[in-house]
C-alpha positions in Angstrom: 78.7 182.7 -136.0 76.9 182.7 -132.9 78.2 179.3 -131.7 82.0 180.8 -132.2 80.9 183.8 -130.4 79.6 181.6 -127.3 82.3 179.2 -127.1 85.5 181.4 -128.0 84.2 184.7 -127.0 84.4 186.0 -130.5 82.7 189.5 -130.5 80.5 191.0 -133.6 82.1 193.5 -135.4 79.1 196.0 -134.7 80.2 196.0 -131.0 83.5 197.3 -131.5 83.8 201.2 -130.8 87.1 202.1 -132.6 87.0 205.8 -130.8 87.5 204.9 -127.1 89.7 202.4 -125.0 86.8 201.6 -122.8 83.3 202.4 -121.5 82.7 206.1 -120.6 79.1 206.8 -120.9 79.1 210.7 -120.6 81.9 211.0 -123.2 80.0 208.6 -125.3 76.9 210.8 -125.0 79.2 213.7 -125.5 80.7 212.5 -128.8 77.2 211.6 -130.4 75.6 214.8 -129.4 78.5 216.7 -131.1 78.3 214.6 -134.3 74.7 215.6 -134.5 75.8 219.2 -133.9 75.4 219.9 -130.3 78.1 221.4 -128.0 76.4 221.7 -124.4 77.0 218.1 -123.4 80.7 218.4 -124.3 80.8 221.7 -121.9 79.1 219.8 -119.2 81.9 217.2 -119.3 84.5 219.8 -119.2 82.6 221.3 -116.2 82.1 218.0 -114.5 85.6 217.1 -114.7 87.0 220.5 -112.9 90.7 220.2 -112.4 90.7 216.5 -113.2 93.7 216.9 -115.7 93.7 213.4 -116.8 89.9 213.5 -117.4 90.1 216.9 -119.5 93.1 215.7 -121.5 91.1 212.4 -122.6 87.8 214.6 -123.4 89.7 217.2 -125.6 91.5 214.2 -127.3 88.3 212.2 -128.2 86.0 215.5 -129.0 89.0 216.6 -131.3 88.4 213.1 -133.1 84.9 213.8 -133.8 85.7 217.4 -135.1 88.3 215.5 -137.5 85.7 212.9 -138.5 83.0 215.5 -139.3 81.8 219.0 -139.1 83.2 221.6 -136.8 80.1 223.7 -136.8 79.5 222.5 -133.0 82.7 223.4 -131.9 82.5 227.1 -133.3 79.4 227.7 -131.8 80.7 226.5 -128.5 83.4 228.7 -128.5 81.0 231.7 -129.5 78.7 230.9 -126.6 81.7 230.4 -124.0 84.7 232.0 -125.2 88.0 231.3 -123.3 87.6 227.5 -122.7 91.3 226.2 -121.6 93.2 223.6 -123.7 95.5 221.3 -122.0 99.3 222.2 -122.1 99.8 218.7 -123.1 98.5 219.0 -126.5 101.6 221.2 -127.3 103.8 218.0 -126.8 102.1 216.7 -130.0 103.2 220.1 -131.8 106.9 219.2 -130.4 106.7 215.9 -131.9 105.2 216.9 -135.3 107.2 220.4 -135.8 110.5 218.8 -134.3 111.1 220.7 -131.3 114.4 220.7 -130.3 115.2 218.6 -127.0 116.0 221.6 -125.2 112.8 223.3 -126.0 111.1 220.1 -125.3 112.6 219.8 -121.9 111.5 223.2 -120.9 107.9 222.5 -122.2 107.9 219.0 -120.0 109.1 221.0 -117.0 106.2 223.4 -117.2 103.7 220.6 -117.8 105.3 218.3 -114.7 104.8 221.5 -112.2 101.2 221.3 -112.8 100.6 217.6 -113.3 103.7 215.6 -112.2 102.1 212.1 -112.9 99.4 213.0 -115.8 99.4 209.8 -117.7 98.7 211.3 -121.3 101.4 213.9 -121.1 103.9 211.0 -120.2 102.9 209.0 -123.2 102.6 211.9 -125.7 106.1 212.7 -124.2 107.4 209.1 -124.5 106.4 209.3 -128.4 108.8 212.4 -128.8 111.6 210.6 -127.5 110.9 207.6 -129.8 113.3 206.7 -132.6 110.4 207.2 -135.3 110.1 210.9 -134.0 112.9 212.8 -132.2 114.6 210.4 -130.0 116.1 207.0 -130.0 115.4 203.7 -128.7 117.7 204.5 -125.8 116.3 207.8 -125.3 112.7 206.5 -125.1 113.9 203.8 -122.7 115.3 206.0 -120.4 112.4 208.5 -120.1 110.3 205.7 -119.6 112.4 204.1 -116.6 113.0 207.4 -115.1 109.3 208.2 -115.1 107.8 204.9 -113.9 110.6 205.0 -111.2 109.6 208.1 -109.7 105.6 207.5 -110.1 103.6 206.8 -107.1 101.7 203.3 -107.2 98.7 203.3 -108.9 99.6 205.9 -111.2 99.6 203.6 -114.1 103.1 205.0 -115.4 104.7 201.6 -114.7 103.3 200.8 -118.2 105.7 203.2 -119.7 108.6 200.9 -120.0 106.2 198.2 -121.6 105.2 201.0 -123.8 108.8 201.8 -124.7 110.0 198.4 -125.5 106.8 198.0 -127.8 107.7 201.0 -129.8 111.5 199.6 -130.1 110.4 196.0 -131.2 107.0 195.8 -132.6 108.2 195.2 -135.9 111.1 192.7 -135.2 109.9 190.1 -133.3 107.3 187.1 -133.5 105.6 185.7 -130.1 108.7 184.3 -128.8 110.2 187.8 -128.5 107.9 188.5 -126.0 108.9 185.8 -123.3 112.3 187.0 -121.8 112.6 187.4 -118.0 113.1 191.1 -118.0 110.1 191.9 -120.3 107.8 189.8 -117.9 109.0 191.3 -115.2 108.0 194.8 -116.9 104.6 193.5 -117.6 104.1 192.3 -114.1 105.3 195.6 -112.6 102.5 197.5 -114.8 100.0 194.8 -113.8 100.6 195.3 -110.1 100.3 199.3 -110.9 97.1 199.0 -112.9 95.7 196.7 -109.9 96.5 199.4 -107.3 94.8 202.2 -109.7 91.5 204.0 -109.0 89.1 201.8 -111.1 87.7 205.1 -112.6 91.2 206.2 -113.9 90.1 207.3 -117.4 93.2 206.0 -118.8 92.9 202.3 -117.2 91.3 201.0 -120.3 94.2 201.8 -122.3 96.8 200.2 -119.9 94.4 197.0 -120.0 94.3 196.7 -123.7 98.2 196.8 -123.8 98.7 194.5 -120.7 96.4 191.8 -122.2 98.1 191.8 -125.4 101.6 191.5 -123.9 99.9 188.8 -121.5 98.4 187.0 -124.8 101.6 187.2 -126.4 103.8 185.5 -123.4 101.3 182.4 -123.3 99.5 183.9 -120.1 95.9 183.7 -121.7 93.7 183.4 -118.4 95.5 186.7 -117.1 95.0 188.2 -120.8 91.1 187.3 -120.7 90.8 189.4 -117.3 92.1 192.5 -119.0 90.2 192.0 -121.8 87.1 191.7 -120.1 87.1 194.9 -118.6 87.4 196.7 -122.5 85.5 194.3 -124.7 83.9 196.5 -127.5 86.5 199.1 -127.6 89.7 199.2 -129.6 91.0 202.9 -129.3 94.3 201.8 -127.7 97.5 200.2 -128.1 98.4 197.9 -130.1 95.2 198.1 -132.1 95.5 201.8 -133.2 98.5 200.6 -135.4 96.4 198.4 -137.2 94.6 199.3 -140.3 91.9 196.8 -139.3 91.7 197.4 -135.4 88.4 195.7 -134.9 89.6 192.6 -136.7 92.8 192.5 -135.0 91.2 193.0 -131.7 88.7 190.3 -132.5 91.3 187.7 -133.5 93.6 188.3 -130.4 90.5 188.2 -128.2 89.0 185.0 -129.7 92.6 183.4 -129.5 92.9 184.5 -125.9 89.3 183.2 -124.7 89.9 179.8 -126.4 93.3 179.3 -125.1 92.2 180.4 -121.7 89.8 177.4 -121.8 92.1 175.0 -122.9 94.7 176.3 -120.0 92.0 175.8 -117.4 91.3 172.1 -118.6 95.1 171.5 -118.4 95.6 172.4 -115.0 
């Protein structure tokens, strides 16, 4: 097994973190502490984040996963010690999706969110899910939302990846590898790559974008570019497309291994 890892970049299963998309030492410490019943590191995370709504949203989501996987005693103790911690408004988008808010109700909620944080990545990806055909919209509505959001976003916001996500949600169950290669889709991936290159390297959602871009680049046969994206996020799998897989670590390992092997072959051919 070791020689496969050294030759092809195969990652041992024990290295795969299925709760995060990329490395975040403070968040990882807070999650470990919460799993052991301590709330103080989580409270410090939010205090340090201040009004960084993107980061606060990520922290709320990932710590919520800890609650779902185990005891909520630490959360109750936190609430007792510090009543009134704010909850990101974006969480209501999940409620809108699950309970079936009308389009008009969701539009009103969306207006409130964008007034506070017009380019919030998690808000946009959550809203995009609402507009997909599998939830409360259609392929066309999801595509229109993604295109409009990406067109109005500043460079480096990561929102250029929304049309790629919309395409994936509409086609993931229909096409083989060849289906990922049409020129219009390649152009969407290239736009998202440019946007990611302009993003703050510490943007908390950049690892999620790298996972998806790496997957699409792999599907398009652009193995060296895919390998570059995966290098930043190796060891983590909480992102599209892996989160849709029943065996996310194995799926990631398989794609990552093929990417590394084919990138070496691609280099030799040049």
